[in-house]
FIDOPA-505098 format. One record per residue (C-alpha): residue number from 1; x, y, z. Coordinates in steps of 0.25 Angstrom, whole numbers. Each point is the difference from the previous one (the first is absolute). Example, Ala and Ser with C-alpha at 12.3 -4.5 7.8 and 13.67 -1.06 7.14 Angstrom:
residues 2
1 49 -18 31
2 6 14 -2
end
This chain:
residues 161
1 -131 -64 -21
2 10 10 7
3 10 7 -9
4 14 -5 3
5 11 9 4
6 10 -3 -11
7 12 7 6
8 14 -3 -7
9 12 8 4
10 7 -4 -13
11 -10 8 -8
12 -1 11 11
13 -14 -4 3
14 -2 1 15
15 -15 -4 0
16 -11 8 6
17 6 -1 14
18 10 11 -3
19 -4 14 -5
20 8 7 -11
21 13 4 6
22 1 12 -9
23 -12 6 8
24 4 10 11
25 -10 -5 9
26 4 -15 0
27 1 -6 14
28 11 -10 -3
29 15 1 -4
30 9 -10 -7
31 13 1 9
32 14 -4 -3
33 7 -9 11
34 8 13 3
35 -12 8 2
36 -6 -11 9
37 13 0 8
38 0 15 2
39 -15 -1 5
40 2 -11 9
41 14 5 6
42 -7 13 3
43 -10 -7 9
44 1 1 15
45 5 -12 8
46 -14 -1 7
47 -6 -4 -13
48 10 -12 -2
49 -6 -15 -1
50 6 -12 -6
51 -6 2 -13
52 5 15 0
53 14 -5 3
54 0 -11 -11
55 -5 11 -10
56 10 10 5
57 11 -11 -1
58 -4 -4 -14
59 -1 14 -5
60 13 4 6
61 7 -12 -6
62 -5 4 -14
63 -1 15 0
64 13 1 -9
65 -4 13 -6
66 2 7 13
67 14 -6 2
68 4 -3 15
69 -9 8 9
70 9 -3 13
71 5 13 6
72 -9 9 -9
73 -6 12 7
74 -15 2 0
75 2 12 -9
76 8 -9 -10
77 -11 -11 1
78 -10 11 -4
79 9 5 -11
80 1 -15 -6
81 -15 -2 2
82 -2 13 -9
83 11 -5 -9
84 -8 -13 -2
85 -13 7 -3
86 6 10 -9
87 7 -12 -8
88 -13 -7 -1
89 -7 13 -5
90 11 2 -10
91 -2 -14 -5
92 -15 2 -2
93 2 13 -7
94 10 -5 -11
95 -7 -4 -13
96 4 -8 -12
97 -6 -4 -13
98 -5 -14 0
99 8 -8 -10
100 -13 -7 -5
101 -10 10 -1
102 7 13 0
103 -8 6 11
104 6 7 12
105 2 -9 12
106 4 1 14
107 2 -9 12
108 -12 -4 8
109 2 3 15
110 2 -15 3
111 11 -2 -11
112 7 12 6
113 0 -6 14
114 4 -13 -5
115 12 6 -7
116 4 7 13
117 -1 -14 7
118 10 -6 -10
119 11 7 9
120 12 -5 -8
121 11 8 -6
122 1 -11 -10
123 -14 -2 -4
124 -3 1 -15
125 -12 1 -9
126 -1 -15 -2
127 -1 -2 15
128 -11 11 1
129 -8 -6 -12
130 1 -14 7
131 -5 6 14
132 -9 10 -6
133 -7 -6 -12
134 -9 12 -2
135 12 7 -5
136 1 -9 -12
137 -5 5 -13
138 -3 14 6
139 15 4 1
140 13 -4 -7
141 12 -5 8
142 7 13 -2
143 -12 8 6
144 0 -10 12
145 15 2 1
146 -2 15 1
147 -10 -2 12
148 10 -9 7
149 11 9 -2
150 -8 11 8
151 -2 -10 11
152 15 -4 0
153 4 14 1
154 -9 3 12
155 6 -13 6
156 14 5 -2
157 -3 13 6
158 -7 -6 13
159 11 -10 1
160 12 10 -2
161 5 -9 -12
end
């Protein structure tokens, strides 16, 4: 009998189909909607298909972290792209003590990406726990609130709020 691929994102178990994202030679990336938008919007117009246009439209609509990109120069677009990457790395580096076990914990790349995708200046820890169940039990509401505050500050900077 073949072994099952028991992936469960709620437990941060992505199964055998994905490599460990902490390995530098991983051949995949977990991207936020903002990162997808930056990638798609940088493609030449020759590459556009109906699927491409739908993906671009969706990612443009929901890339709230970047703020409005209309009228942003190519240099500004690259700067914001680096800002998103830097913010994700900052989220990944921040460590806390697990409230249950006392061990040191930090966000998984998937969790950091999902926090970036919340894209709301009004998101709170309760919303994050509901939308990213793997945070529950590993982090306190206050700790998740600190992660969200980093995202909100970056959003305000991008949006000029």
